[in-house]
N, C-alpha and C positions, 0 to 999 in steps of 0.2 A: 521500358519508357526510352525513346530517343535522348542524344545528348540535348538536341535542342530546348526540349520540353523541360527536360531536367535542370538546363540553364537558366532557362526563364522561371521556372520554381524558385532558384535559389536566389534569383534575382528580385522576385517578391516578396520573397522570405527574410531578406535582408533589409528590405526596406520595413517591414513590420519591427524587426527589430530596433530598428533605428529610432521607428515611431514609439516604442514601449520602455525603452531606456530609462524614461523619465519616472517611472512607476513600478516597473518590475526589476527586482532585484538583477543585480549584474550576473550571476553565477544561475540564472534560469538557463533551460532548454527550451528549443520550439519544435514541434512536428507540424508538417501539414499533410492532410490525407485528402485524396480525391478517389472516385469512383471504388471506394473500401480498400483503399491500400495506399500506404504512406510514399509521399513522391521526395520528402524531405527532412532530414533532421541536422538540427544544430545542438550540439551538446556544451552543455555548462557545467555539468556533471562528468568527473572523470569515470566514474562507476556506472553510468547509464549509457547503453549501446543500443541503437534501433536501425535495425537495416533497410535501407531503400527498396521498397516492394512488396514489404511486410504488410501481410494482410490485417485489417481491422477487425478486433475482436468485438464480439456482440456485447453491448453493455458498458463499452467503453465510452470514454469522453467523447473522443472522435466519431465512434459510430452514433452516439446521441446526438451529436452537432448536425451529421450529415444526415441523418433521419428526420430530425425537427427543424433543422433549419433555424435553431435559436442558440443563443448562449447559454453556456452550463455555467455556474459559479463554481467556486473553488470546491472540489470533492475529492476525496480519498480513492486513489484507485491503484489496483496492482494486477491490470490487464497486461502492461507492457514489461515490467519488471519485477524480481522476486521480491525487490523491497517495495512496500506501498509509498506512492508519493501524492501530494497535493497538485490537480492541477487545475486549469481553466480552458474553455472552449468557446472558441468563437466562428460563426460561418462567415464564409468569405467567397469570393468568387476569383477562379483562375482561366484565363481565355474563356471565360462567360460560362463555366461549369461551377457547380457548387462544390465548394470544399469546406475542409475544416481546419481551423489554425490551434493549435493545442500548446499551451502554455504550461510547461513543467515547471513547479516552484521548486528552489532548492529544498535539502532537507532539513536546513534549519526554520523553514516556515512550519509554523502552527496555527491552525485554524483555531478561532476562539472557541473554547470547548463549553458545552453545558454542564451544569452541576455532575458531578461525578456520581455513579451508583453507588449507593451506599448497601445495597444488597440485591442480589438475583435470586429470582424466584426460578424453581429448578422441577422438572418432573421425573419422580419416580414411580414405575407401573402405572398406577390411575392417580397417584395421588402429587399434587404441587406444593412444593417447600419452598418458602422464603429462607434465603441463607445469608448470612451477613456476610460483606464482601471479603473483610479480612481474615475469614474462615477458610475461603478458597486458595486451594494451593498452586492450582495451575486451570488453564482451560484448554482444549482442542476441538480442531474441527476435524471429524471423523465421517467418511460415506455422507459428505453432505447435509451433515448434523452436527450441532455444538454440543459440548457436553463439558461439564467442570465438575471440580473434584474436591471433595470433602473428608479428609481422614480415609482415603480410598474408596468411598462412596461416591459413586456416579450419578450426574444429575442432566438432564437435557434442557437446553435452552432453546426457544425459537432466533435469539440475538445472535447475529453472524459475527465472527471475529473481525471484521473488518468496521463493523458499528462497535463493538466492545472496547477497540482501540480508542476510539473517541470518548468514551465514558468510564473508563477505569481510573482509579487513582494512579498516580506517577508510580507507585512500587510495583507494578504489572509492567514486565516489559515484554516484547513482542520478541521471540527467539527464533523462529521458525513460520514458514507459511501456514502451518498446521498448528503451533503450540504458542501462547501468553504462560509467563509464569509469574506468580507472585516470590519477589525476591527474598521476603523473611522465610520463605520455605526452603530455600536452597542450602544445601548443606557443602555441597561441592563442586566445582568445575575442574574437568581434565579432560585429557585427549585420547581417541581410543586408537587400536592398532591401525587405524587408517588416517592418524591425525585429526580428525574431525573433532571440536570439542562437543563433550557430554556433560549435562547438567542433573547431580544426582539431588533428589529432593530428600528432605528429613525422613518422610515415609517409604522411601528405597526406591521411589520412582525414576527411572531414569529417561532424559529428554535430549533428544538431539538440537544441535546448534546450528544453523544453516549459517553458509558464510555470508549471506546478505544480511545477516541479523546479527553478527560476532560484535560489532562497534557498538550496538543500544546496549549490549551485556556489559561489554568492556567500560563503556560511559558510565553505567549504572553503577558498577561493582567497583571500578577506578583500579584495573588488574593488567 
């Protein structure tokens, strides 16, 4: 994209930022996408980086806005960054072309949750088993399926990790894009030979902690 168009997009974006300052948290980030790629990004988060020219991913907030030309409400999205974030999307026009303005809300933002799950129903072979939520040690996303574990027994559920994150009690912590752990089942945390954190559970299971989620664990367990 040439410098003239990029400068124009930046000027338009700054106008939107000024208009939104009255109701959007000051440390929010803004992205603008047009023709299925991002043309502008203003970061309010030190840990968030988005390259100009990066393609819009299918199912993302920007893609939904570009496809439907309708506003999206605050939804959880992990299509841009390793850490899921809340974002809102708005249809706008730049140089008479439809575009998407995405507001990335700060990590302190939490959408009002519905009632937490009291149990999950999981499948083993041809049986469906309701399991009390506090018996579950951890939940895993593997091969596009979601599994939860109770005393090393494995159950399959149709609910995604993204959806579970919104409905699990606060003692469940996301530690990796593929894992959510019940902190009451954690035996210890330690670094491995490559200095990455590993969580060891009471049953001996070892789960990796990604850099994107280490702060979640530190905040929950205060270490």
